[in-house]
C-alpha positions as CSV (number, residue, x, y, z in Angstrom):
1,M,22.2,-5.1,124.4
2,I,25.7,-3.4,125.4
3,S,28.0,-6.5,125.5
4,A,31.3,-6.4,127.5
5,K,32.6,-10.0,125.8
6,Q,35.9,-7.7,126.3
7,T,36.1,-6.9,130.0
8,P,36.6,-8.8,132.9
9,A,35.0,-10.1,135.3
10,L,35.0,-7.0,137.4
11,N,33.4,-6.2,141.3
12,I,31.2,-3.7,141.0
13,L,29.6,-2.2,144.2
14,A,26.6,0.2,143.6
15,V,25.6,2.4,145.9
16,D,21.9,4.4,145.8
17,D,19.1,4.7,148.1
18,V,16.6,4.6,146.0
19,K,15.9,1.2,145.2
20,S,14.4,1.1,141.7
21,E,17.7,2.9,140.2
22,L,19.6,0.5,142.8
23,F,17.7,-2.3,140.7
24,L,18.4,-1.0,137.3
25,I,22.2,-0.1,138.0
26,E,22.4,-4.0,139.5
27,N,20.6,-5.5,136.5
28,Q,22.4,-3.9,134.2
29,L,26.0,-5.3,135.6
30,R,24.8,-8.2,135.5
31,E,24.2,-8.0,132.1
32,W,28.0,-6.9,131.2
33,K,29.1,-10.0,133.1
34,F,30.1,-8.1,136.1
35,N,29.8,-9.0,139.4
36,P,27.7,-6.2,141.4
37,F,27.3,-5.8,144.6
38,T,24.8,-3.3,146.3
39,A,24.4,-1.1,149.2
40,P,21.7,1.3,150.1
41,D,24.2,4.0,151.9
42,G,26.9,4.9,152.0
43,T,27.3,3.2,155.6
44,K,26.8,-0.4,153.9
45,A,28.9,0.2,151.4
46,L,31.8,1.1,153.5
47,E,31.1,-2.2,155.5
48,I,31.4,-4.4,152.4
49,L,34.2,-3.1,151.4
50,G,35.8,-4.0,154.9
51,K,34.9,-7.4,153.9
52,T,35.1,-8.1,149.8
53,H,37.5,-7.2,147.4
54,I,35.7,-4.5,144.9
55,D,36.9,-3.1,142.1
56,L,35.2,-0.4,141.4
57,I,32.4,2.2,142.9
58,I,29.4,3.9,141.2
59,S,27.6,5.4,143.9
60,D,24.7,8.1,143.8
61,Q,25.6,11.8,145.1
62,V,22.4,12.7,147.0
63,M,21.7,9.8,149.7
64,T,20.2,10.5,152.6
65,Q,22.1,8.8,155.9
66,M,25.5,9.8,154.3
67,D,26.2,11.3,150.6
68,G,28.1,10.2,147.8
69,I,30.6,12.6,148.9
70,E,31.3,11.7,152.0
71,L,31.2,8.3,151.1
72,L,34.0,9.4,148.3
73,I,36.3,11.1,150.9
74,N,36.1,8.1,153.2
75,V,37.0,5.8,150.0
76,K,40.0,7.8,149.3
77,S,41.0,8.0,152.5
78,L,40.6,3.8,153.2
79,Y,40.6,2.3,149.6
80,P,42.4,5.1,147.7
81,D,43.4,2.7,144.8
82,I,39.4,1.5,144.4
83,P,38.1,3.9,141.0
84,F,35.1,5.7,142.0
85,I,32.1,7.4,139.1
86,M,29.7,9.7,141.2
87,L,25.9,9.8,139.9
88,T,24.8,13.0,139.8
89,A,20.8,14.1,139.3
90,F,19.9,16.0,135.8
91,G,21.4,19.2,134.7
92,T,23.4,19.2,138.2
93,I,27.1,19.3,136.5
94,D,28.3,21.3,139.4
95,K,28.1,18.6,141.6
96,G,29.9,16.3,139.4
97,V,32.6,18.7,139.1
98,E,32.5,19.0,143.3
99,S,32.7,15.3,143.0
100,I,36.1,15.1,140.8
101,K,37.3,18.2,142.9
102,K,36.9,15.7,146.1
103,G,38.6,12.7,144.0
104,A,36.5,11.0,141.8
105,D,37.6,9.9,138.3
106,D,34.7,10.3,136.8
107,Y,30.9,11.3,137.0
108,I,27.4,10.3,134.6
109,Q,24.1,12.0,134.6
110,K,21.0,10.2,135.9
111,P,19.3,9.0,134.1
112,F,21.9,7.5,132.6
113,N,22.8,6.1,129.0
114,P,24.0,2.1,129.1
115,E,26.4,3.0,126.5
116,E,28.3,5.7,128.5
117,L,28.0,3.7,131.9
118,L,29.7,1.4,130.0
119,A,32.9,3.2,128.7
120,K,33.5,5.5,131.8
121,I,33.8,1.9,133.5
122,K,36.3,0.8,130.6
123,K,38.2,4.6,130.8
124,V,38.7,4.3,134.7
125,M,39.3,0.5,134.8
126,I,42.2,0.9,132.1
127,F,43.7,3.9,133.7
128,Y,43.6,2.4,137.0
129,D,45.3,-0.6,135.3
130,L,47.9,1.4,133.5
131,N,48.3,3.3,136.8
132,R,49.2,-0.2,138.8
133,S,51.0,-1.6,136.2
134,N,53.5,1.8,136.4
135,K,53.7,1.0,140.5
136,K,54.8,-2.2,140.1
137,L,57.5,-1.4,137.2
138,K,58.7,1.6,139.5
139,N,58.8,-0.8,142.7
140,H,60.4,-3.4,140.6
141,L,62.9,-0.7,139.7
142,L,63.4,0.7,143.1
143,D,64.4,-3.0,144.0
144,L,66.7,-3.4,141.2
145,Y,68.8,-0.5,141.7
146,S,68.6,0.0,145.5
147,F,71.3,1.1,147.3
148,Q,70.3,-2.0,149.6
149,N,71.3,-4.4,146.0
150,I,74.9,-3.3,145.9
151,V,76.5,-5.8,148.4
152,T,79.5,-5.7,150.2
153,R,81.7,-6.1,152.8
154,S,84.5,-3.6,151.6
155,S,85.7,-0.6,153.8
156,S,86.3,1.2,150.5
157,M,83.5,0.3,148.9
158,K,81.2,1.2,151.6
159,K,82.6,4.6,151.8
160,A,81.5,5.4,148.0
161,L,78.0,3.7,149.2
162,K,78.1,6.7,152.2
163,L,79.2,9.2,149.7
164,A,76.4,8.1,147.2
165,E,73.4,8.0,149.5
166,K,74.7,11.0,151.0
167,V,74.7,13.3,148.2
168,V,71.1,11.9,147.1
169,Q,69.1,14.7,147.2
170,S,71.5,17.5,146.5
171,T,70.0,16.9,142.8
172,K,71.9,20.0,141.4
173,T,75.1,19.1,142.4
174,T,77.4,17.3,139.7
175,V,78.5,13.6,140.5
176,C,81.7,11.6,139.1
177,I,81.7,8.3,139.3
178,I,85.1,6.6,139.0
179,G,86.2,3.2,138.2
180,E,87.1,0.7,136.0
181,S,84.7,-1.3,133.3
182,G,82.9,-3.5,135.5
183,T,82.8,-1.7,139.1
184,G,79.3,-0.6,138.6
185,K,79.6,2.9,137.6
186,E,76.0,2.6,136.3
187,I,74.3,0.6,138.9
188,M,75.2,3.3,141.3
189,A,74.6,6.1,139.2
190,R,71.2,3.9,139.1
191,A,70.6,3.9,142.8
192,I,71.3,8.1,143.4
193,H,68.7,8.5,140.9
194,F,66.1,6.0,142.3
195,A,67.2,6.9,145.9
196,G,66.1,10.8,144.7
197,S,63.4,12.8,144.6
198,K,63.9,12.6,140.8
199,M,63.3,9.1,140.6
200,E,59.7,9.5,139.0
201,N,61.0,10.6,136.0
202,S,63.9,9.2,133.6
203,F,67.1,7.7,133.7
204,V,68.9,8.2,130.8
205,A,72.0,7.0,130.0
206,I,74.6,8.1,127.1
207,N,78.1,6.5,126.6
208,C,80.2,9.6,124.9
209,A,82.8,6.8,123.8
210,G,80.5,4.6,122.3
211,I,79.1,7.5,119.6
212,P,81.1,9.1,116.9
213,S,82.1,12.5,117.3
214,G,80.2,14.1,114.6
215,L,76.8,12.6,116.0
216,L,77.3,12.9,119.7
217,E,76.3,16.6,120.2
218,S,73.0,16.0,118.3
219,E,72.7,12.9,120.6
220,L,73.4,15.0,123.8
221,F,71.4,18.7,122.6
222,G,69.3,17.4,119.5
223,N,68.4,19.3,116.9
224,I,66.4,21.3,113.8
225,K,64.8,19.9,111.2
226,G,67.7,20.9,108.0
227,A,70.3,21.9,110.6
228,F,72.9,19.5,109.0
229,T,72.9,16.8,106.1
230,G,70.7,14.2,107.4
231,A,68.8,15.5,109.8
232,D,65.5,14.9,108.4
233,K,62.9,16.0,111.6
234,D,63.8,18.2,114.9
235,R,65.2,16.0,116.9
236,T,65.0,16.2,121.4
237,G,68.6,14.9,122.2
238,K,69.1,13.7,126.0
239,F,69.0,16.2,128.0
240,G,65.2,16.9,126.2
241,T,64.5,13.1,127.0
242,A,66.2,13.0,130.7
243,R,64.3,16.6,131.5
244,G,62.5,16.1,134.9
245,G,65.4,13.6,135.9
246,T,68.4,12.1,135.4
247,I,71.3,12.0,132.8
248,L,74.0,9.9,133.2
249,L,77.3,10.8,130.8
250,D,79.2,7.6,130.7
251,E,83.1,7.6,129.7
252,I,83.3,11.6,129.9
253,G,86.9,10.9,129.6
254,D,86.3,10.2,125.8
255,M,84.3,13.3,125.3
256,P,85.7,14.8,121.8
257,L,87.8,18.7,123.1
258,D,85.7,21.1,120.6
259,L,82.0,19.4,122.6
260,Q,83.2,20.2,125.8
261,P,83.1,24.0,125.9
262,K,79.4,23.1,125.2
263,M,79.2,20.9,128.3
264,L,80.9,23.3,130.5
265,R,77.9,25.8,129.8
266,V,75.3,23.3,130.6
267,I,76.6,22.6,133.9
268,Q,77.4,25.7,135.0
269,E,74.8,27.4,133.4
270,R,72.0,24.7,132.8
271,V,71.2,25.6,129.4
272,Y,72.2,24.6,126.4
273,E,71.1,25.3,122.4
274,R,70.1,22.7,119.5
275,I,71.9,22.1,117.0
276,G,70.7,25.1,114.6
277,S,68.8,26.5,116.7
278,N,69.3,29.7,119.1
279,D,66.9,29.4,121.4
280,L,67.6,28.8,125.4
281,L,66.7,24.9,126.7
282,K,66.7,24.7,130.2
283,A,68.8,21.4,131.4
284,D,66.3,20.9,134.1
285,C,68.0,17.2,135.1
286,R,70.2,15.7,137.5
287,I,73.9,15.3,135.8
288,I,76.2,12.2,137.1
289,T,79.6,11.6,135.1
290,A,81.1,8.3,134.7
291,T,84.7,7.5,133.6
292,H,87.2,4.6,134.2
293,R,90.3,7.3,132.5
294,D,92.7,9.2,134.6
295,L,91.1,12.8,134.3
296,D,94.1,14.6,136.0
297,K,96.4,13.0,133.6
298,L,93.9,14.1,130.6
299,V,94.2,17.0,131.7
300,K,98.0,17.3,131.4
301,D,97.7,16.0,128.3
302,G,96.2,18.7,127.2
303,L,93.0,16.0,126.1
304,F,90.7,17.3,128.4
305,R,89.7,20.9,129.7
306,E,90.5,21.9,133.0
307,D,87.7,24.2,133.8
308,L,85.4,21.2,132.9
309,F,87.5,18.8,134.6
310,H,86.8,20.9,137.9
311,R,83.3,21.0,137.3
312,I,82.7,17.5,136.7
313,N,84.8,16.5,140.0
314,L,82.8,18.7,142.2
315,F,82.0,15.2,144.0
316,P,84.0,12.4,142.5
317,I,83.0,8.9,143.9
318,I,85.7,6.1,143.6
319,L,84.6,2.4,143.3
320,P,87.7,0.3,144.0
321,P,88.9,-2.6,141.6
322,L,87.4,-5.5,142.7
323,R,91.2,-7.2,143.0
324,E,91.8,-4.6,145.7
325,R,88.4,-5.9,148.1
326,K,89.5,-9.3,148.1
327,E,86.8,-9.9,151.0
328,D,84.0,-9.2,148.6
329,I,84.6,-11.8,146.3
330,P,83.3,-14.8,148.1
331,F,80.1,-12.5,149.2
332,L,79.8,-11.5,146.0
333,A,80.2,-15.4,144.0
334,N,77.4,-16.3,146.8
335,H,74.9,-13.2,146.0
336,F,75.0,-14.2,142.2
337,L,74.7,-17.8,142.9
338,E,71.5,-17.2,145.1
339,K,69.8,-15.3,142.6
340,L,71.0,-17.4,139.7
341,R,68.7,-20.9,142.1
342,K,65.6,-18.5,141.5
343,E,66.4,-18.0,137.7
344,L,67.9,-21.4,136.5
345,G,65.7,-23.6,139.2
346,K,68.2,-25.5,140.1
347,S,69.6,-26.3,144.0
348,L,73.0,-25.2,143.3
349,P,73.9,-26.3,146.8
350,G,77.0,-24.4,146.5
351,I,81.0,-23.6,145.6
352,S,83.5,-26.1,146.8
353,Q,86.3,-24.5,148.6
354,K,89.1,-24.9,145.8
355,A,86.7,-22.9,143.4
356,M,86.3,-19.8,145.8
357,D,90.5,-20.2,146.3
358,Q,90.5,-19.9,142.5
359,L,88.2,-17.4,142.2
360,V,89.7,-14.9,145.6
361,D,93.4,-15.5,143.9
362,Y,91.9,-14.0,140.0
363,H,93.2,-10.9,139.0
364,W,89.5,-10.1,137.9
365,P,90.4,-8.0,135.3
366,G,86.8,-7.4,134.1
367,N,86.0,-6.9,138.1
368,V,82.2,-7.4,139.4
369,R,80.4,-8.1,135.4
370,E,83.2,-10.8,135.1
371,L,82.5,-12.3,138.3
372,K,79.0,-11.9,137.7
373,N,78.9,-13.9,134.4
374,C,81.5,-16.1,135.5
375,I,78.9,-17.8,138.4
376,E,76.0,-17.2,135.7
377,R,78.5,-19.5,133.5
378,A,79.4,-22.2,136.2
379,A,75.4,-22.0,137.3
380,I,74.6,-23.6,134.0
381,L,77.0,-26.5,133.5
382,A,76.3,-27.3,137.2
383,E,73.9,-30.0,137.5
384,D,72.6,-29.3,141.5
385,E,76.3,-30.0,142.2
386,L,78.9,-28.0,144.4
387,I,80.8,-25.6,141.1
388,N,84.1,-26.4,141.3
389,P,87.0,-25.4,138.5
390,S,86.2,-27.4,135.6
391,H,82.4,-25.4,135.6
392,M,84.6,-21.4,135.8
393,H,86.0,-20.3,132.6
394,I,88.8,-18.2,133.9
395,C,93.0,-18.2,133.4
396,T,95.3,-17.4,136.0
397,T,98.3,-17.7,133.9
398,P,100.4,-14.6,133.7
399,S,99.5,-14.0,130.4
400,Q,95.9,-13.2,131.3
401,I,96.7,-11.0,133.9
402,D,96.1,-7.2,133.5
403,N,99.5,-5.2,130.9
404,K,99.3,-2.7,133.3
405,I,100.3,-5.1,136.4
406,N,102.5,-6.7,134.0
407,D,104.4,-3.1,133.4
408,K,104.7,-2.3,136.8
409,I,106.4,-5.6,138.1
410,K,108.6,-6.4,135.5
411,G,112.2,-5.6,136.1
412,I,114.7,-7.1,139.3
413,I,114.8,-6.8,143.0
414,N,117.6,-5.8,144.4
415,I,117.9,-6.5,148.1
416,S,121.1,-4.5,150.0
417,V,121.4,-4.9,153.9
418,K,123.8,-3.5,155.6
419,P,126.1,-6.7,157.6
420,E,125.5,-5.0,160.9
421,E,121.1,-4.8,160.0
422,F,121.1,-8.4,158.6
423,S,118.4,-10.4,159.5
424,L,115.2,-12.2,158.3
425,D,112.9,-9.8,159.2
426,K,115.0,-7.0,157.4
427,I,114.9,-8.9,154.5
428,I,111.3,-9.0,154.4
429,N,110.1,-5.9,155.3
430,K,112.5,-4.2,152.9
431,T,111.4,-6.4,150.0
432,L,108.1,-5.6,151.0
433,K,109.0,-1.8,150.5
434,I,109.9,-2.4,147.5
435,A,107.1,-4.0,146.0
436,L,105.0,-1.5,147.1
437,N,107.4,1.3,145.4
438,R,107.1,-0.8,142.4
439,C,103.4,-0.8,142.3
440,N,102.8,3.0,143.3
441,N,102.2,1.7,147.4
442,N,99.0,-0.6,145.7
443,K,99.5,-3.0,148.3
444,S,96.8,-5.7,146.4
445,Q,99.6,-5.4,143.2
446,A,102.2,-5.4,145.5
447,A,101.6,-8.6,146.9
448,E,100.3,-10.2,143.5
449,L,103.9,-9.7,142.8
450,L,105.7,-11.1,145.7
451,K,102.8,-14.3,145.5
452,V,101.8,-13.3,149.6
453,D,98.9,-12.6,151.0
454,R,98.3,-8.8,151.0
455,R,97.6,-8.9,154.7
456,I,101.0,-9.0,155.3
457,F,101.2,-5.2,154.4
458,Y,99.3,-5.0,157.8
459,R,100.5,-7.5,160.0
460,K,104.2,-5.8,159.2
461,N,102.5,-2.2,159.1
462,I,104.8,-1.4,156.1
463,K,103.7,1.9,154.1
464,L,105.4,4.5,151.5
465,P,106.0,7.7,152.8
466,K,104.4,10.8,152.1
467,Y,106.5,13.7,150.6
């Protein structure tokens, strides 16, 4: 007797027009603790499939009304996720091969060996279970990293999303995502990957600033055994792992100068060599770069190669900081809170107006990541009540404002107006222009300097002349 104690109670449909053969299979399946269903022909089998959940089909190939091949074609058309094992007559291996070509998952010759049949049932079901698990994982990743999951009401962020969606199918185009820490550069890169044709393959991210310069080349391109001290085995490298998928070179602005020519070659020629090897390997993957640095300034300072800059800056996508899209703060805060309701199992009725005002007024040097962390902390502390300022951990004192902003707003603003032009409106307009000038035409920073709403610059139509 064959024990199937470790096998789940599957619903298995056996199809054969020979009653004795069908009876034999049914009894064997019942002995293995499966739930057997039987059909004398393909037509009856399709009727059962329309009414009952079936996990696996075992069918004879030669039947009078509808043969096994015809049934197989119908099943794969209507129920592609049901595995199918074909029974073939002794010595007809070619018939078994034909059934595999038509979509069968396996075949077994009659009269079958019970141990062999059980082994094939288990093998096929393991394969299908793995396949279903992979599909669930892919669907989860698609939902997690889809463009629809990047919520915004900001026109500048919507522009970035449109650019990202346009470049999805241009897999050979190098994309450069630019934005401060916490603006969602990796999330945008993953959205591009999972929306494209390469989503079936790996997404590999490497932080060029987080790995010592001496090890970065090996991490990127791999090495052969003995290439350098400590290289005790062959190493594939990130480009090898990302083959057929996407590689994200995060913080590429921090890549060492001596490694930049090799990266230029990879982007231009799509080939690379592992350390210690002269064999050319194909860089068959989408390349996305990301940085918070001003690459143009790095080029001028001699810290970044100009030719590499032009190669990676082919399709720039700029993610604005959260302080420049204040309209997104309430939207994002409520979006994060909605997710936390499900994760924490708490009602969390909302965010009080006072707390929301504080969120909107804050500078957010850590951008969206900092806002998400702030809402998560508040949600944990709140007990089925409105989130209020006491639940949040943000500081609005000047010492917490980004140092870059402090540098821009230092100094005294002197306003001089001719007597004949003296009016409150003139003074306001002059003040707004001086603030804009000090903040390099950044309206959010200028508004922060003057302690006013940034919309005043639009109402007054204040902007600096372009030279």
